[in-house]
C-alpha beads as a LAMMPS data file, in Angstrom:
LAMMPS data file: protein, C-alpha beads

172 atoms
171 bonds

1 atom types
1 bond types

-500.0 500.0 xlo xhi
-500.0 500.0 ylo yhi
-500.0 500.0 zlo zhi

Masses

1 110.0

Atoms # bond

1 1 1 22.212 -0.431 3.737
2 1 1 19.920 0.450 0.844
3 1 1 16.275 -0.555 1.120
4 1 1 14.935 -2.961 -1.489
5 1 1 13.051 -0.999 -4.139
6 1 1 9.568 -2.211 -3.250
7 1 1 10.074 -1.805 0.506
8 1 1 11.125 1.750 -0.237
9 1 1 8.003 2.192 -2.387
10 1 1 5.741 1.046 0.450
11 1 1 7.561 3.240 2.978
12 1 1 7.450 6.204 0.609
13 1 1 3.732 5.657 0.093
14 1 1 3.075 5.616 3.836
15 1 1 5.035 8.840 4.348
16 1 1 3.512 10.513 1.276
17 1 1 -0.007 9.626 2.418
18 1 1 0.585 11.098 5.863
19 1 1 2.217 14.262 4.508
20 1 1 -0.580 14.826 1.991
21 1 1 -3.208 14.413 4.703
22 1 1 -1.470 16.728 7.178
23 1 1 -0.920 19.474 4.592
24 1 1 -4.438 18.987 3.271
25 1 1 -6.017 19.417 6.692
26 1 1 -3.799 22.419 7.416
27 1 1 -4.603 24.181 4.127
28 1 1 -8.311 23.392 4.248
29 1 1 -8.524 24.384 7.914
30 1 1 -6.793 27.728 7.450
31 1 1 -8.920 28.725 4.478
32 1 1 -12.080 27.479 6.201
33 1 1 -11.351 29.790 9.133
34 1 1 -10.824 32.713 6.742
35 1 1 -14.048 31.859 4.890
36 1 1 -16.008 31.771 8.158
37 1 1 -14.471 35.077 9.247
38 1 1 -15.465 36.692 5.929
39 1 1 -19.104 35.505 5.915
40 1 1 -20.484 38.624 7.556
41 1 1 -18.157 41.044 5.756
42 1 1 -17.887 40.107 2.107
43 1 1 -19.588 37.319 0.149
44 1 1 -16.891 37.413 -2.549
45 1 1 -14.165 37.014 0.081
46 1 1 -16.035 34.037 1.490
47 1 1 -16.314 32.468 -1.955
48 1 1 -12.625 33.145 -2.636
49 1 1 -11.480 31.427 0.562
50 1 1 -13.920 28.567 0.022
51 1 1 -12.409 27.998 -3.438
52 1 1 -8.909 28.209 -1.940
53 1 1 -9.838 25.234 0.304
54 1 1 -10.010 22.983 -2.805
55 1 1 -6.273 22.123 -2.895
56 1 1 -6.437 21.164 0.769
57 1 1 -9.445 18.955 0.155
58 1 1 -7.702 17.336 -2.822
59 1 1 -4.634 16.644 -0.672
60 1 1 -6.846 15.062 1.998
61 1 1 -8.452 12.809 -0.627
62 1 1 -5.041 11.897 -2.093
63 1 1 -3.591 11.087 1.328
64 1 1 -6.610 8.971 2.235
65 1 1 -6.346 7.008 -1.017
66 1 1 -2.628 6.374 -0.574
67 1 1 -3.036 5.251 3.039
68 1 1 -5.956 3.022 1.998
69 1 1 -3.877 1.408 -0.761
70 1 1 -1.078 0.601 1.717
71 1 1 -3.601 -0.829 4.170
72 1 1 -5.144 -2.991 1.421
73 1 1 -1.639 -4.106 0.347
74 1 1 -0.909 -5.336 3.861
75 1 1 -4.284 -7.100 3.973
76 1 1 -3.644 -8.793 0.606
77 1 1 -0.191 -9.897 1.787
78 1 1 -1.699 -11.455 4.902
79 1 1 -4.344 -13.310 2.890
80 1 1 -1.844 -14.523 0.295
81 1 1 0.953 -15.359 2.726
82 1 1 -0.869 -16.830 5.715
83 1 1 -3.968 -18.308 4.104
84 1 1 -2.382 -19.167 0.755
85 1 1 -5.140 -17.465 -1.219
86 1 1 -3.972 -16.587 -4.725
87 1 1 -7.343 -16.566 -6.464
88 1 1 -8.503 -13.023 -7.098
89 1 1 -12.111 -14.176 -6.657
90 1 1 -11.311 -15.516 -3.181
91 1 1 -9.361 -12.362 -2.313
92 1 1 -12.390 -10.321 -3.370
93 1 1 -14.672 -12.458 -1.204
94 1 1 -12.350 -12.193 1.817
95 1 1 -11.944 -8.416 1.476
96 1 1 -15.584 -7.707 0.649
97 1 1 -14.583 -5.817 -2.491
98 1 1 -15.798 -6.445 -6.054
99 1 1 -13.675 -8.795 -8.182
100 1 1 -12.778 -6.111 -10.734
101 1 1 -11.767 -3.684 -7.976
102 1 1 -9.402 -6.250 -6.414
103 1 1 -7.880 -7.225 -9.769
104 1 1 -7.348 -3.579 -10.730
105 1 1 -6.021 -2.789 -7.234
106 1 1 -3.522 -5.655 -7.385
107 1 1 -2.390 -4.586 -10.858
108 1 1 -1.874 -0.999 -9.674
109 1 1 0.158 -2.305 -6.730
110 1 1 2.265 -4.463 -9.044
111 1 1 2.813 -1.497 -11.389
112 1 1 3.803 0.723 -8.459
113 1 1 6.274 -1.978 -7.297
114 1 1 4.460 -2.819 -4.042
115 1 1 4.949 -6.534 -4.816
116 1 1 8.212 -8.149 -5.876
117 1 1 8.201 -10.670 -8.694
118 1 1 4.411 -10.584 -9.058
119 1 1 2.030 -10.831 -11.972
120 1 1 -1.644 -11.446 -12.547
121 1 1 -2.536 -14.494 -14.618
122 1 1 -5.596 -13.297 -16.542
123 1 1 -6.479 -16.837 -17.645
124 1 1 -6.721 -18.295 -14.154
125 1 1 -7.492 -14.991 -12.366
126 1 1 -4.730 -15.580 -9.845
127 1 1 -1.865 -13.496 -8.595
128 1 1 1.448 -15.260 -9.064
129 1 1 4.228 -14.259 -6.731
130 1 1 7.698 -15.522 -7.667
131 1 1 10.332 -16.329 -5.130
132 1 1 13.762 -14.785 -4.743
133 1 1 16.288 -16.259 -2.336
134 1 1 19.726 -15.242 -1.099
135 1 1 21.629 -17.613 -1.112
136 1 1 19.902 -20.510 -2.931
137 1 1 18.048 -22.762 -0.549
138 1 1 19.956 -25.738 0.749
139 1 1 18.757 -28.993 2.178
140 1 1 18.444 -29.045 5.937
141 1 1 16.118 -27.889 8.658
142 1 1 13.940 -24.921 7.778
143 1 1 12.701 -22.155 10.037
144 1 1 9.649 -19.989 9.532
145 1 1 10.307 -16.247 9.736
146 1 1 7.997 -13.244 9.643
147 1 1 8.939 -10.308 7.461
148 1 1 9.531 -7.201 9.565
149 1 1 8.291 -4.963 6.760
150 1 1 4.998 -6.477 5.648
151 1 1 4.366 -9.334 8.092
152 1 1 4.388 -12.122 5.489
153 1 1 5.761 -15.498 6.443
154 1 1 8.847 -16.939 4.806
155 1 1 10.470 -20.324 5.265
156 1 1 14.250 -20.460 5.066
157 1 1 16.906 -23.059 5.888
158 1 1 18.685 -22.382 9.158
159 1 1 21.442 -19.809 8.730
160 1 1 20.226 -18.375 5.429
161 1 1 18.337 -15.270 4.482
162 1 1 15.373 -15.135 2.145
163 1 1 14.037 -12.182 0.216
164 1 1 10.397 -11.650 1.081
165 1 1 8.385 -12.542 -1.983
166 1 1 5.863 -9.800 -1.237
167 1 1 7.874 -6.731 -0.334
168 1 1 11.471 -7.656 -1.226
169 1 1 12.971 -7.181 2.241
170 1 1 15.586 -9.561 3.608
171 1 1 14.050 -12.041 6.049
172 1 1 15.934 -14.362 8.351

Bonds

1 1 1 2
2 1 2 3
3 1 3 4
4 1 4 5
5 1 5 6
6 1 6 7
7 1 7 8
8 1 8 9
9 1 9 10
10 1 10 11
11 1 11 12
12 1 12 13
13 1 13 14
14 1 14 15
15 1 15 16
16 1 16 17
17 1 17 18
18 1 18 19
19 1 19 20
20 1 20 21
21 1 21 22
22 1 22 23
23 1 23 24
24 1 24 25
25 1 25 26
26 1 26 27
27 1 27 28
28 1 28 29
29 1 29 30
30 1 30 31
31 1 31 32
32 1 32 33
33 1 33 34
34 1 34 35
35 1 35 36
36 1 36 37
37 1 37 38
38 1 38 39
39 1 39 40
40 1 40 41
41 1 41 42
42 1 42 43
43 1 43 44
44 1 44 45
45 1 45 46
46 1 46 47
47 1 47 48
48 1 48 49
49 1 49 50
50 1 50 51
51 1 51 52
52 1 52 53
53 1 53 54
54 1 54 55
55 1 55 56
56 1 56 57
57 1 57 58
58 1 58 59
59 1 59 60
60 1 60 61
61 1 61 62
62 1 62 63
63 1 63 64
64 1 64 65
65 1 65 66
66 1 66 67
67 1 67 68
68 1 68 69
69 1 69 70
70 1 70 71
71 1 71 72
72 1 72 73
73 1 73 74
74 1 74 75
75 1 75 76
76 1 76 77
77 1 77 78
78 1 78 79
79 1 79 80
80 1 80 81
81 1 81 82
82 1 82 83
83 1 83 84
84 1 84 85
85 1 85 86
86 1 86 87
87 1 87 88
88 1 88 89
89 1 89 90
90 1 90 91
91 1 91 92
92 1 92 93
93 1 93 94
94 1 94 95
95 1 95 96
96 1 96 97
97 1 97 98
98 1 98 99
99 1 99 100
100 1 100 101
101 1 101 102
102 1 102 103
103 1 103 104
104 1 104 105
105 1 105 106
106 1 106 107
107 1 107 108
108 1 108 109
109 1 109 110
110 1 110 111
111 1 111 112
112 1 112 113
113 1 113 114
114 1 114 115
115 1 115 116
116 1 116 117
117 1 117 118
118 1 118 119
119 1 119 120
120 1 120 121
121 1 121 122
122 1 122 123
123 1 123 124
124 1 124 125
125 1 125 126
126 1 126 127
127 1 127 128
128 1 128 129
129 1 129 130
130 1 130 131
131 1 131 132
132 1 132 133
133 1 133 134
134 1 134 135
135 1 135 136
136 1 136 137
137 1 137 138
138 1 138 139
139 1 139 140
140 1 140 141
141 1 141 142
142 1 142 143
143 1 143 144
144 1 144 145
145 1 145 146
146 1 146 147
147 1 147 148
148 1 148 149
149 1 149 150
150 1 150 151
151 1 151 152
152 1 152 153
153 1 153 154
154 1 154 155
155 1 155 156
156 1 156 157
157 1 157 158
158 1 158 159
159 1 159 160
160 1 160 161
161 1 161 162
162 1 162 163
163 1 163 164
164 1 164 165
165 1 165 166
166 1 166 167
167 1 167 168
168 1 168 169
169 1 169 170
170 1 170 171
171 1 171 172
């Protein structure tokens, strides 16, 4: 079974963040050890190995940013799904981040396909998440499900599956 595109994007981001961090720490650590070993012998060797640590440090920063974005995505999904907060101002207040940071962060996540069927309404400063269902909802008793991928709640009639409006995974 093929993963929905945005679930794959989130999974890829998690893996990429971890790989970047691991390689970053390995590269920086190796060159740091060489730089320390060269301190007493050759100042130019020390400088060379210190400069060679830069790619490792950049990978650490990249990995940290990616992992932070995924963590914020999951937090946004919880606030939107469970508390029903769609106002970017309220999301900013709940996360303790500036309004412009949250709006830009949400837009980056939408552009990177973290959210399915999402857009930011610049007039109302709200995030609008559309709904996709498979098959169309029918009348009858509904059951609340939790998405296994992102933890969002979804309500579906008994015996049907719903596509998570946040990450695009099948729920139900």
